[in-house]
C-alpha positions in Angstrom: 0.0 0.0 0.0 1.3 3.5 -0.9 2.1 5.6 2.2 -0.1 8.7 2.0 2.4 10.7 4.1 5.5 9.6 2.2 3.9 10.3 -1.2 2.7 13.8 -0.1 6.2 14.6 1.1 7.7 13.5 -2.2 5.3 15.8 -4.1 6.1 18.7 -1.8 9.8 18.6 -2.9 8.8 20.1 -6.2 7.7 23.4 -4.6 4.8 25.7 -5.2 2.4 24.3 -7.7 0.5 27.3 -9.2 -2.7 26.4 -11.0 -2.1 25.6 -14.7 1.7 25.8 -14.3 4.6 23.4 -15.0 4.9 22.2 -11.4 1.2 21.3 -11.3 1.5 19.3 -14.5 4.6 17.5 -13.1 2.7 16.4 -10.0 -0.2 15.2 -12.2 2.3 13.3 -14.3 3.7 11.6 -11.2 0.2 10.6 -10.1 -0.6 9.3 -13.6 2.5 7.1 -13.6 1.1 5.2 -10.5 -2.1 4.2 -12.5 -1.4 2.8 -15.9 -5.1 2.7 -16.7 -5.8 6.3 -15.9 -7.6 8.8 -18.1 -6.5 12.3 -18.7 -9.2 14.9 -18.8 -8.1 18.2 -20.5 -8.5 21.4 -18.6 -8.4 24.9 -20.1 -7.1 27.1 -17.3 -4.9 30.1 -16.4 -1.4 30.2 -15.1 -0.1 33.1 -13.0 3.3 33.8 -14.4 5.4 36.0 -12.1 8.4 37.5 -13.8 9.9 39.2 -10.7 9.0 40.7 -7.4 10.9 42.9 -4.8 10.1 44.4 -1.5 12.5 46.9 0.2 11.9 48.3 3.7 14.1 51.3 4.5 16.4 50.3 1.6 16.8 46.7 2.8 15.5 43.9 0.5 13.3 41.6 2.6 11.8 38.1 2.3 8.3 38.4 0.8 5.6 37.0 -1.4 3.7 38.9 -4.1 0.0 38.6 -3.5 -2.1 37.0 -6.3 -2.9 38.6 -8.8 -1.5 42.0 -8.0 1.2 43.8 -10.0 2.9 47.1 -10.4 5.5 49.2 -8.5 4.8 51.6 -5.7 6.9 53.3 -3.0 6.3 55.5 -0.1 5.8 55.6 3.6 3.6 53.2 5.5 0.4 54.9 6.5 0.7 57.4 3.8 1.2 55.9 0.3 1.3 52.3 1.5 -1.2 50.6 3.8 0.1 48.4 6.5 -2.1 45.4 7.4 -1.5 42.7 10.1 -2.7 39.3 8.9 -6.3 38.9 10.2 -7.3 36.0 12.5 -9.1 34.2 9.6 -7.5 34.3 6.2 -10.8 35.0 4.3 -11.2 38.3 6.3 -8.3 39.6 4.3 -10.7 40.1 1.4 -12.7 42.7 3.5 -9.8 45.1 3.7 -10.4 48.3 1.8 -7.2 49.9 0.3 -9.0 53.0 -0.9 -6.7 56.0 -0.8 -3.5 53.9 -0.8 -1.2 53.1 -3.7 -0.1 49.7 -2.3 -0.6 47.3 0.6 2.0 45.5 2.8 0.7 42.6 4.8 2.7 41.1 7.6 2.7 38.1 10.0 5.6 37.2 12.3 7.6 34.3 10.9 5.2 33.5 8.1 4.6 34.3 4.4 1.3 33.7 2.7 -0.4 34.0 -0.7 -4.1 34.8 -0.5 -6.2 36.0 -3.4 -7.3 39.5 -3.1 -10.4 41.2 -4.7 -10.0 42.3 -8.2 -8.6 45.8 -8.6 -6.3 45.7 -5.5 -3.1 47.8 -5.8 0.3 46.2 -5.8 0.4 44.1 -2.6 3.0 41.9 -0.9 3.4 39.9 2.3 6.4 40.0 4.6 7.4 37.8 7.6 8.1 40.5 10.2 6.3 43.7 11.2 7.8 46.9 9.7 8.0 50.1 11.7 5.0 52.3 11.3 6.9 55.1 9.5 9.1 52.8 7.4 9.8 53.7 3.8 8.7 50.8 1.6 9.1 49.8 -2.0 6.9 47.1 -3.5 7.4 46.0 -7.1 6.0 42.9 -8.9 5.3 41.9 -12.4 3.0 39.0 -13.2 0.3 38.1 -15.5 -2.5 35.5 -16.0 -1.9 33.5 -19.2 -4.0 30.8 -20.9 -2.7 27.4 -20.1 -3.6 23.7 -20.8 -3.5 21.3 -17.9 -5.4 18.1 -17.1 -7.3 16.1 -14.4 -6.2 12.5 -13.8 -9.2 10.1 -13.5 -8.7 6.6 -12.1 -11.5 4.1 -12.2 -10.9 1.8 -9.2 -14.2 -0.2 -9.6 -16.5 -0.2 -12.5 -20.2 0.5 -11.9 -23.4 1.9 -13.4 -22.9 5.0 -11.3 -19.9 6.3 -9.4 -18.8 7.6 -6.0 -16.0 10.0 -7.1 -13.5 11.1 -4.5 -11.4 14.1 -5.6 -8.4 16.1 -4.4 -6.8 19.1 -6.1 -3.1 19.1 -6.8 -2.3 22.8 -7.2 -1.3 24.7 -4.1 0.2 27.9 -2.9 3.7 27.9 -1.3 4.4 24.6 0.6 0.8 23.3 0.5 1.3 20.1 2.5 -2.1 19.9 4.1 -3.7 22.0 1.4 -3.6 19.8 -0.5 -0.8 17.3 -1.0 -1.7 15.2 2.0 -5.2 14.7 0.6 -3.6 13.6 -2.7 -1.5 11.1 -0.9 -4.5 9.8 1.0 -6.5 9.2 -2.2 -3.6 7.2 -3.7 -3.4 5.1 -0.6 -7.1 4.0 -0.9 -6.8 1.9 -4.0 -5.8 -1.5 -2.6 -8.5 -1.6 0.0 -11.2 -0.2 -2.3 -10.4 -3.1 -4.7 -11.1 -5.5 -1.9 -14.4 -4.0 -0.8 -17.9 -5.2 -1.9 -19.7 -2.1 -3.1 -22.9 -1.4 -4.9 -21.5 1.6 -6.9 -18.4 2.1 -8.9 -15.6 4.2 -7.5 -13.3 6.7 -9.2 -10.5 8.8 -7.9 -10.0 12.3 -9.5 -6.9 14.3 -9.1 -7.7 17.9 -10.1 -6.1 20.8 -11.7 -6.7 24.5 -10.9 -8.8 24.6 -7.7 -7.0 27.6 -6.2 -7.6 30.3 -8.7 -8.1 32.8 -10.1 -11.6 31.5 -9.6 -12.2 28.3 -7.6 -12.5 24.9 -9.1 -11.7 25.2 -12.8 -10.7 21.6 -13.0 -13.9 20.2 -11.5 -16.0 22.7 -13.5 -14.8 21.1 -16.7 -15.3 17.5 -15.6 -18.2 15.5 -17.1 -20.6 14.5 -14.3 -22.4 11.7 -16.2 -23.0 8.6 -14.1 -22.2 10.4 -10.9 -23.7 9.0 -7.7 -22.0 11.5 -5.4 -18.8 13.6 -5.2 -16.5 13.8 -2.2 -13.8 16.5 -2.2 -10.9 15.9 0.3 -9.4 19.3 0.8 -7.2 21.0 3.4 -7.2 18.1 6.0 -5.4 18.7 9.2 -5.1 16.8 12.5 -7.3 15.8 14.0 -11.0 16.3 13.1 -13.1 17.2 10.1 -15.7 19.7 9.0 -18.3 18.1 6.7 -19.5 20.7 4.2 -22.2 18.8 2.3 -25.6 18.7 0.8 -28.1 17.7 3.5 -28.6 14.2 2.0 -25.0 13.4 2.9 -25.0 14.7 6.5 -25.7 11.2 7.8 -22.0 10.4 6.9 -20.8 12.6 9.7 -21.1 9.5 12.0 -18.1 8.1 10.2 -15.8 11.0 11.1 -14.4 12.9 14.1 -16.7 15.8 13.2 -16.0 19.4 14.2 -19.3 20.5 12.6 -21.6 19.8 9.7 -22.5 22.7 7.4 -24.0 23.5 4.0 -21.6 23.1 1.1 -18.8 25.7 0.9 -18.4 27.2 -2.5 -14.6 27.0 -2.1 -13.9 23.4 -2.9 -14.2 21.0 -5.8 -17.5 19.4 -4.8 -19.4 22.7 -5.4 -19.6 22.6 -9.2 -21.4 19.3 -8.9 -23.7 20.6 -6.1 -24.7 23.5 -8.4 -25.5 20.9 -11.2 -27.8 19.0 -8.8 -25.7 16.2 -7.4 -24.9 15.1 -3.9 -21.6 16.6 -2.9 -19.4 16.8 0.2 -16.1 18.4 1.1 -14.0 17.1 4.0 -11.7 19.8 5.4 -10.5 21.2 8.7 -10.4 25.0 9.3 -8.2 24.3 12.4 -5.4 24.8 9.8 -6.1 28.5 9.2 -2.9 29.4 11.1 -0.9 27.9 8.3 -3.4 28.3 5.4 -1.7 29.3 2.1 1.6 29.8 3.9 5.2 28.7 3.9 4.5 27.0 7.3 2.0 24.5 5.9 4.4 21.6 6.6 4.2 18.1 8.1 3.4 17.9 11.8 3.9 15.0 14.2 0.3 13.9 14.3 -0.1 13.6 10.6 0.6 9.8 10.3 -1.9 8.7 13.0 -4.4 11.2 11.7 -4.3 10.2 8.1 -4.6 6.5 9.0 -7.7 7.2 11.0 -9.2 9.5 8.3 -8.4 6.8 5.7 -10.6 4.3 7.7 -13.3 7.0 8.1 -13.4 7.7 4.4 -13.5 4.1 3.3 -16.5 3.5 5.7 -18.2 6.6 4.3 -17.7 5.3 0.7 -19.2 2.0 1.8 -22.2 3.5 3.5 -22.8 6.0 0.6 -22.6 3.1 -1.9 -25.6 1.5 -0.1 -27.9 4.4 -0.7 -29.8 4.7 -3.9 -29.8 8.0 -5.8 -33.6 8.1 -5.5 -33.3 7.9 -1.7 -30.7 10.7 -1.6 -32.8 12.9 -3.9 -35.9 12.3 -1.9 -34.3 13.4 1.4 -32.7 16.4 -0.3 -36.0 17.7 -1.7 -37.8 17.2 1.5 -35.1 19.2 3.3 -35.1 21.8 0.6 -38.8 22.4 0.8 -38.5 22.9 4.6 -35.9 25.5 3.9 -38.3 27.5 1.5 -37.3 26.1 -1.9 -40.3 25.4 -4.1 -38.5 24.3 -7.3 -39.1 20.9 -8.6 -35.5 19.6 -9.0 -32.1 19.6 -7.3 -30.3 21.6 -9.9 -30.3 25.3 -8.9 -31.7 24.6 -5.5 -28.5 25.7 -3.7 -26.7 29.0 -4.3 -23.5 30.4 -2.9 -23.5 32.6 0.2 -20.1 34.2 0.1 -20.7 36.4 3.2 -21.0 33.2 5.3 -18.4 31.3 3.3 -21.1 28.7 2.7 -24.2 28.3 0.7 -28.0 28.3 1.2 -31.2 27.2 -0.4 -32.7 29.4 -3.0 -35.9 31.0 -1.7 -38.9 30.3 -3.9 -38.5 28.4 -7.2 
């Protein structure tokens, strides 16, 4: 059996895997080589090509990252031309920062670098690993562009069936990306032998995905054909030692298979969501306990990973077995009953759920 932890660490050696870029394709090639019977699914995507970036504080060049997808050159004093921002407690709160009146933004966090996508139109922005003095003179300069790129998803049919439980994990990642999302990739690879031994009523596929991270979420899964899909499970940003189940209500029963932090409506920020929007049962397994290292250069292996991934592996296999026992009619019936109770009066699953970006989640469409 392939070691999930060892394979994830092997992939991490190749460095940052920007969506649609050469490192992402290298990782996908490595995964494909493990499965001679795999299928490549072409993906039309974007690659963020960074030509250069520099940050100087009081004339000294400092360690930094350029924030996606900002570009340009600015210089001036903090608090005057350049906005100084301490990393918020939750990474997604960074998108609420208003840089109006400033020519650039400098984010900081002690001992850590991050890459987090900012709202469109942000001025040149960088992240540094120590707090600059309030009146420091700062220069931020970066040149990058989004270019059209061709990548691919790797589909592995583990068991044939009339319909399929598909378990997916994205390969692209910012900076070190160990838990988001290389450990998930390793976990999926490690499932194959045991899935082959299980008696299941559905087929099973593994799907290794391109371009989840940006510039818009989930490009790889959006371009995947959902025919014969029973349900989709996205394994994304797992971290010791519990799970959030972000799922359509017909899959909430699977929470009994996991060490569950909470159950919630589907997040729009993972690869299950395109399938949810198309009317399919979908679930993401993640853990927001990892926000302290999210999209940072400190997303590295920790001592609890090995025991955690073995326990999660068992939980995921049990969930696949239990989900395989449910008919699609049974899942659809429960979903529609729940949806009607939430105020949805439409006649089908497709279009019943809409994103709710303010809550980082989703909700039922009111009315039809």
